[in-house]
C-alpha positions as a Markdown table, in Angstrom:
| # | Residue | x | y | z |
|---|---|---|---|---|
| 1 | Met | 9.8 | 6.3 | -7.3 |
| 2 | Asp | 11.5 | 3.9 | -9.7 |
| 3 | Ser | 11.1 | 1.3 | -6.8 |
| 4 | His | 7.8 | 1.9 | -6.7 |
| 5 | Ile | 7.5 | 1.6 | -10.7 |
| 6 | Arg | 8.9 | -1.9 | -10.6 |
| 7 | Ser | 6.6 | -3.0 | -8.0 |
| 8 | Ile | 4.1 | -2.2 | -10.0 |
| 9 | Glu | 5.4 | -3.9 | -13.0 |
| 10 | Ala | 5.7 | -6.9 | -10.8 |
| 11 | Gly | 2.7 | -7.1 | -9.0 |
| 12 | Leu | 0.5 | -6.4 | -12.3 |
| 13 | Gln | 2.9 | -8.0 | -14.7 |
| 14 | Val | 2.9 | -5.1 | -16.9 |
| 15 | Lys | 5.6 | -2.8 | -18.6 |
| 16 | Val | 5.7 | 0.6 | -17.4 |
| 17 | Ala | 7.8 | 2.9 | -19.6 |
| 18 | His | 8.2 | 6.5 | -18.1 |
| 19 | Arg | 10.1 | 10.1 | -19.2 |
| 20 | Phe | 9.5 | 12.9 | -16.8 |
| 21 | Glu | 5.7 | 13.1 | -16.0 |
| 22 | Gln | 4.5 | 11.0 | -18.8 |
| 23 | Phe | 3.8 | 7.2 | -18.5 |
| 24 | Arg | 3.2 | 4.4 | -20.9 |
| 25 | Ile | 1.9 | 1.2 | -19.4 |
| 26 | Glu | 1.8 | -1.8 | -21.6 |
| 27 | Gly | -0.1 | -4.9 | -20.5 |
| 28 | Pro | -3.9 | -6.7 | -20.0 |
| 29 | Lys | -6.5 | -4.1 | -20.2 |
| 30 | Ala | -7.9 | -4.3 | -16.2 |
| 31 | Lys | -4.4 | -5.1 | -15.2 |
| 32 | Ala | -2.9 | -1.4 | -17.1 |
| 33 | Asn | -6.0 | 0.4 | -16.1 |
| 34 | Gln | -5.3 | -0.4 | -12.1 |
| 35 | Ala | -1.6 | 0.2 | -12.9 |
| 36 | Leu | -2.6 | 4.0 | -14.2 |
| 37 | Glu | -4.7 | 4.5 | -10.8 |
| 38 | Thr | -2.3 | 3.5 | -8.7 |
| 39 | Leu | 0.4 | 5.8 | -10.5 |
| 40 | Gln | -2.1 | 8.5 | -10.4 |
| 41 | Ala | -2.7 | 8.2 | -6.5 |
| 42 | Leu | 1.0 | 7.6 | -5.9 |
| 43 | Tyr | 1.6 | 10.9 | -7.8 |
| 44 | Glu | -0.9 | 12.6 | -5.8 |
| 45 | Met | 0.6 | 11.7 | -2.8 |
| 46 | Ala | 4.4 | 12.3 | -3.9 |
| 47 | Lys | 4.9 | 15.6 | -1.6 |
| 48 | Lys | 6.6 | 13.5 | 0.9 |
| 49 | Pro | 8.0 | 9.9 | 0.7 |
| 50 | Ile | 5.8 | 7.0 | 0.2 |
| 51 | Pro | 6.9 | 3.7 | 2.1 |
| 52 | Ala | 6.8 | 0.5 | 0.1 |
| 53 | Glu | 4.2 | -0.7 | 2.2 |
| 54 | Thr | 1.7 | 1.5 | 1.2 |
| 55 | Val | 2.4 | 0.5 | -2.6 |
| 56 | Gln | 1.9 | -2.9 | -1.9 |
| 57 | Leu | -1.4 | -1.9 | 0.0 |
| 58 | Met | -2.5 | -0.1 | -3.5 |
| 59 | Leu | -1.6 | -3.0 | -5.2 |
| 60 | Ser | -3.9 | -5.2 | -3.4 |
| 61 | Gly | -6.8 | -3.0 | -3.8 |
| 62 | Asp | -6.7 | -1.0 | -0.8 |
| 63 | Thr | -7.6 | 2.2 | -2.8 |
| 64 | Ala | -8.9 | 3.8 | 0.2 |
| 65 | Leu | -5.1 | 5.4 | 0.8 |
| 66 | Ala | -5.7 | 7.2 | -2.5 |
| 67 | Glu | -8.9 | 8.6 | -1.0 |
| 68 | Pro | -8.7 | 12.6 | 0.5 |
| 69 | Gly | -8.5 | 12.1 | 4.3 |
| 70 | Ala | -7.3 | 8.9 | 4.4 |
| 71 | Thr | -4.4 | 8.5 | 6.9 |
| 72 | Ala | -1.7 | 6.0 | 6.2 |
| 73 | Cys | 0.1 | 4.3 | 9.2 |
| 74 | Pro | 3.5 | 3.5 | 9.4 |
| 75 | Asn | 2.8 | 0.3 | 11.1 |
| 76 | Ala | 0.5 | -1.8 | 13.3 |
| 77 | Thr | 0.8 | 0.0 | 16.2 |
| 78 | Glu | 0.0 | 3.2 | 14.9 |
| 79 | Val | -3.1 | 1.3 | 13.2 |
| 80 | Ala | -4.2 | -0.1 | 16.6 |
| 81 | Thr | -3.9 | 3.6 | 18.5 |
| 82 | Arg | -6.3 | 4.8 | 15.4 |
| 83 | Ala | -8.8 | 1.9 | 14.9 |
| 84 | Tyr | -12.0 | 0.8 | 16.8 |
| 85 | Ile | -11.6 | -2.6 | 15.1 |
| 86 | Ile | -8.9 | -4.0 | 12.9 |
| 87 | Ile | -8.9 | -7.0 | 10.7 |
| 88 | Thr | -6.2 | -8.3 | 9.3 |
| 89 | Leu | -5.8 | -11.3 | 6.2 |
| 90 | Leu | -2.6 | -12.7 | 6.1 |
| 91 | Pro | -1.1 | -16.1 | 4.6 |
| 92 | Ala | 0.4 | -17.9 | 7.9 |
| 93 | Thr | 0.5 | -17.8 | 11.4 |
| 94 | Pro | 3.8 | -16.1 | 11.4 |
| 95 | His | 2.6 | -13.4 | 9.6 |
| 96 | Val | -0.3 | -13.1 | 11.8 |
| 97 | Glu | 1.8 | -13.3 | 15.1 |
| 98 | Asp | 4.2 | -10.5 | 13.3 |
| 99 | Val | 1.6 | -8.2 | 12.6 |
| 100 | Leu | -0.4 | -8.8 | 15.9 |
| 101 | Phe | 2.4 | -9.5 | 18.3 |
| 102 | Gly | 5.7 | -8.4 | 17.1 |
| 103 | Glu | 7.8 | -4.9 | 17.7 |
| 104 | Thr | 5.4 | -2.5 | 15.6 |
| 105 | Gly | 2.5 | -5.0 | 16.1 |
| 106 | Val | -1.3 | -4.5 | 17.3 |
| 107 | Ala | -1.1 | -5.6 | 20.8 |
| 108 | Lys | 1.6 | -2.8 | 21.7 |
| 109 | Gly | -0.7 | 0.0 | 20.6 |
| 110 | His | -3.9 | -1.9 | 21.6 |
| 111 | Ser | -6.0 | -0.1 | 24.3 |
| 112 | Ala | -8.4 | -2.1 | 26.8 |
| 113 | Gly | -11.8 | -2.0 | 25.9 |
């Protein structure tokens, strides 16, 4: 959990202090609120290990992962086996190539149709 808290601090530029189940968040109000929402969602998901990628998605604003019934996928191949349409928003060509054609890319889970 500490590594996730550090990711939240770095991603949102806030300071998180915690002792047991109590948290204190310092920073701009909007970012502190987003950090609080992210921490609450992580706490609800904490029954099993939470991948760092899930935290990154949550910090980027993908709150669907915190919604009941949502399914987190460990990689793009798994997403391709479950999704009808996949939309990516990646910073550069190497990232696109990796997500689409890498070892655990979309192409490995995509079915014709």
